[in-house]
C-alpha positions in Angstrom: 3.6 22.8 9.8 2.0 19.6 8.7 4.8 17.3 6.6 2.9 16.9 3.3 2.6 12.7 2.0 2.6 12.7 -1.9 0.9 9.1 -2.5 1.8 7.6 -6.0 -0.5 5.4 -8.0 -3.0 5.4 -4.9 -5.5 3.7 -5.8 -8.5 4.5 -3.3 -6.3 5.1 -0.5 -5.2 2.3 1.8 -1.8 3.5 1.8 -2.7 7.2 2.4 -4.8 6.4 5.0 -2.3 5.0 7.4 0.1 8.1 6.7 -3.0 10.5 7.3 -3.6 8.7 10.2 0.0 9.3 11.1 0.0 12.5 10.6 0.6 13.7 7.5 -1.5 16.0 4.8 -1.9 13.0 2.2 -2.6 14.0 -1.7 -2.9 11.1 -3.5 -2.1 10.6 -7.2 -3.5 8.1 -9.9 -3.9 8.2 -13.7 -7.0 6.9 -13.0 -10.3 8.8 -11.3 -10.4 7.4 -7.7 -14.1 8.7 -6.5 -13.5 7.0 -3.2 -10.3 8.3 -2.1 -10.5 10.0 0.9 -8.1 12.5 0.9 -6.9 15.3 -1.7 -6.7 13.5 -5.2 -4.8 14.3 -8.6 -5.2 12.9 -11.4 -2.1 12.2 -13.0 0.4 10.1 -14.2 2.6 9.7 -11.2 6.6 9.3 -12.7 5.7 12.6 -14.8 4.0 14.1 -11.5 7.1 13.6 -9.5 9.2 14.9 -12.3 7.5 18.2 -12.2 7.2 18.2 -8.3 10.5 17.5 -7.2 10.9 20.6 -5.9 8.1 20.9 -3.7 9.1 20.2 0.3 7.1 16.3 0.3 7.6 12.9 1.5 6.5 10.1 -1.2 5.2 6.5 -1.1 4.8 4.5 -4.5 2.9 1.5 -5.2 3.8 0.4 -8.5 1.8 -1.7 -10.3 2.2 -5.2 -8.9 0.2 -7.2 -11.7 4.1 -8.1 -13.6 5.2 -9.6 -10.5 2.3 -11.6 -9.1 2.0 -15.6 -9.8 -1.3 -15.2 -11.7 0.9 -13.0 -14.8 2.9 -16.5 -15.2 -0.7 -18.3 -16.7 -2.4 -15.1 -18.7 1.1 -14.0 -19.8 -0.3 -10.4 -20.0 2.2 -7.8 -20.5 2.2 -5.5 -17.3 4.4 -2.3 -16.9 7.7 -2.6 -15.1 7.9 0.3 -12.9 9.4 -0.3 -9.6 12.9 0.9 -11.2 11.3 4.2 -12.9 9.9 5.2 -9.8 12.9 4.8 -7.8 15.0 6.7 -10.1 12.2 9.4 -10.1 12.0 9.5 -6.1 15.6 9.6 -5.5 15.9 12.7 -7.6 14.0 14.6 -5.7 16.4 14.1 -2.8 13.8 13.8 -0.1 12.4 10.5 1.9 10.5 7.9 0.0 8.9 4.9 0.3 8.1 2.0 -2.5 5.8 -1.0 -1.7 5.1 -3.9 -3.6 3.7 -7.8 -3.4 6.2 -10.4 -2.0 6.6 -11.6 -5.7 8.4 -8.5 -6.4 11.2 -8.5 -3.5 14.1 -9.2 -6.2 13.0 -5.7 -7.6 13.1 -3.9 -4.6 16.5 -2.9 -2.5 16.8 -4.2 1.5 12.5 -4.5 2.0 10.4 -5.1 5.4 7.5 -7.0 5.2 4.2 -6.3 7.1 1.7 -8.2 7.5 -2.0 -8.5 9.2 -1.4 -10.2 12.7 1.6 -7.7 13.3 -1.7 -5.6 13.4 -4.0 -7.4 15.2 -6.1 -7.7 11.6 -7.4 -10.9 10.8 -5.9 -11.6 7.4 -2.5 -12.5 6.0 -1.1 -10.2 3.7 2.1 -10.1 2.7 3.4 -6.8 1.6 7.2 -5.4 1.1 8.6 -1.6 1.5 11.9 -0.1 0.7 12.3 2.6 2.1 15.3 5.8 2.0 15.2 5.7 6.0 15.7 3.3 8.8 12.6 1.5 10.3 12.2 -1.2 12.6 11.5 -4.3 11.2 9.1 -6.2 13.6 8.8 -10.3 14.4 6.6 -11.4 11.5 4.9 -14.5 13.5 3.8 -17.9 12.5 0.8 -18.2 10.3 -1.1 -20.4 12.8 -5.1 -19.1 12.9 -7.0 -20.5 9.5 -8.4 -18.8 6.4 -11.1 -18.9 4.9 -10.9 -20.1 1.1 -11.0 -16.8 -1.3 -14.5 -15.6 -1.1 -15.9 -17.1 1.8 -16.8 -15.0 5.1 -14.9 -15.7 8.1 -16.0 -18.5 10.6 -15.1 -19.3 14.3 -13.5 -22.4 12.5 -11.6 -19.9 10.2 -11.5 -16.4 11.6 -9.2 -15.3 9.0 -10.2 -13.7 5.2 -8.3 -14.6 2.0 -8.6 -11.7 0.6 -8.0 -11.7 -3.4 -9.9 -10.7 -6.8 -12.1 -12.4 -7.8 -16.3 -12.2 -8.3 -17.4 -11.5 -5.0 -20.7 -10.7 -3.1 -21.3 -7.4 -1.6 -21.2 -9.2 1.8 -17.8 -10.5 1.4 -16.9 -6.8 0.1 -18.2 -5.3 2.8 -16.3 -7.7 5.6 -13.1 -8.1 3.1 -13.0 -4.2 3.7 -13.5 -4.0 7.6 -10.9 -7.1 7.9 -8.6 -4.6 6.4 -9.0 -1.6 8.1 -10.5 0.5 5.0 -14.4 0.9 5.4 -15.0 3.5 2.9 -14.5 1.4 0.1 -16.8 0.7 -2.0 -15.1 -2.5 -4.6 -14.0 -5.4 -4.6 -11.1 -4.2 -6.5 -10.4 -1.3 -4.3 -10.3 -3.7 -1.7 -8.3 -6.2 -3.3 -6.1 -3.4 -4.4 -5.6 -1.8 -1.0 -2.9 -1.6 1.3 -4.1 -2.5 5.0 -3.7 1.5 6.3 -2.3 -0.2 9.7 1.2 -0.6 7.6 1.7 2.7 6.5 0.4 4.4 9.7 3.6 1.9 11.2 6.2 3.1 8.6 4.7 7.1 8.6 4.8 7.1 12.6 8.7 6.2 12.4 8.8 8.3 9.3 7.7 11.4 11.3 9.7 11.3 14.7 12.7 11.5 11.6 10.8 14.1 9.7 10.4 16.4 13.1 14.0 16.2 14.0 15.3 16.9 11.2 13.4 20.4 11.1 
């Protein structure tokens, strides 16, 4: 039987695609509509869904909103929800494996996370993301950032072959190039791409997790 993965705070499905490619049946959950999510989707509050489906045998991935932890928030001073700890509590209560993902600035909020970056998977972009897991996982070597990046909003060039992928008012050509660089070609908006996790990251985690699930079965 194909194991089930609940993909919480799923947005357009970057994380979900990686788990799908690793061999999971993926169901995305988000409070907002996600018309471009590539798999089964449930519009619901993540924490409520975790509690209401705690009895369901499934692995759970959660990517709580990261805006509270990003450096940009030091300038815009907006209020954002702090959901990492509440998500962890809800996930632990299910008694089943979980993953929590967030940005590098959220490291103090995560428990012994590993860090993944684009060149580890042959991607031409630097994008640090942290993953807390409830199970042991390989910690890959992080290579120095030797390749030069274009500025945000600019297309890669032979001299600067890596893309900088962060939010802004970008062109359609940039959005398409960024989606290709991330490994998310189905995404249709700049926001979807910029908020995404490269699927290669979660395929790496999911492949290791699947081996553990199969052993347990």
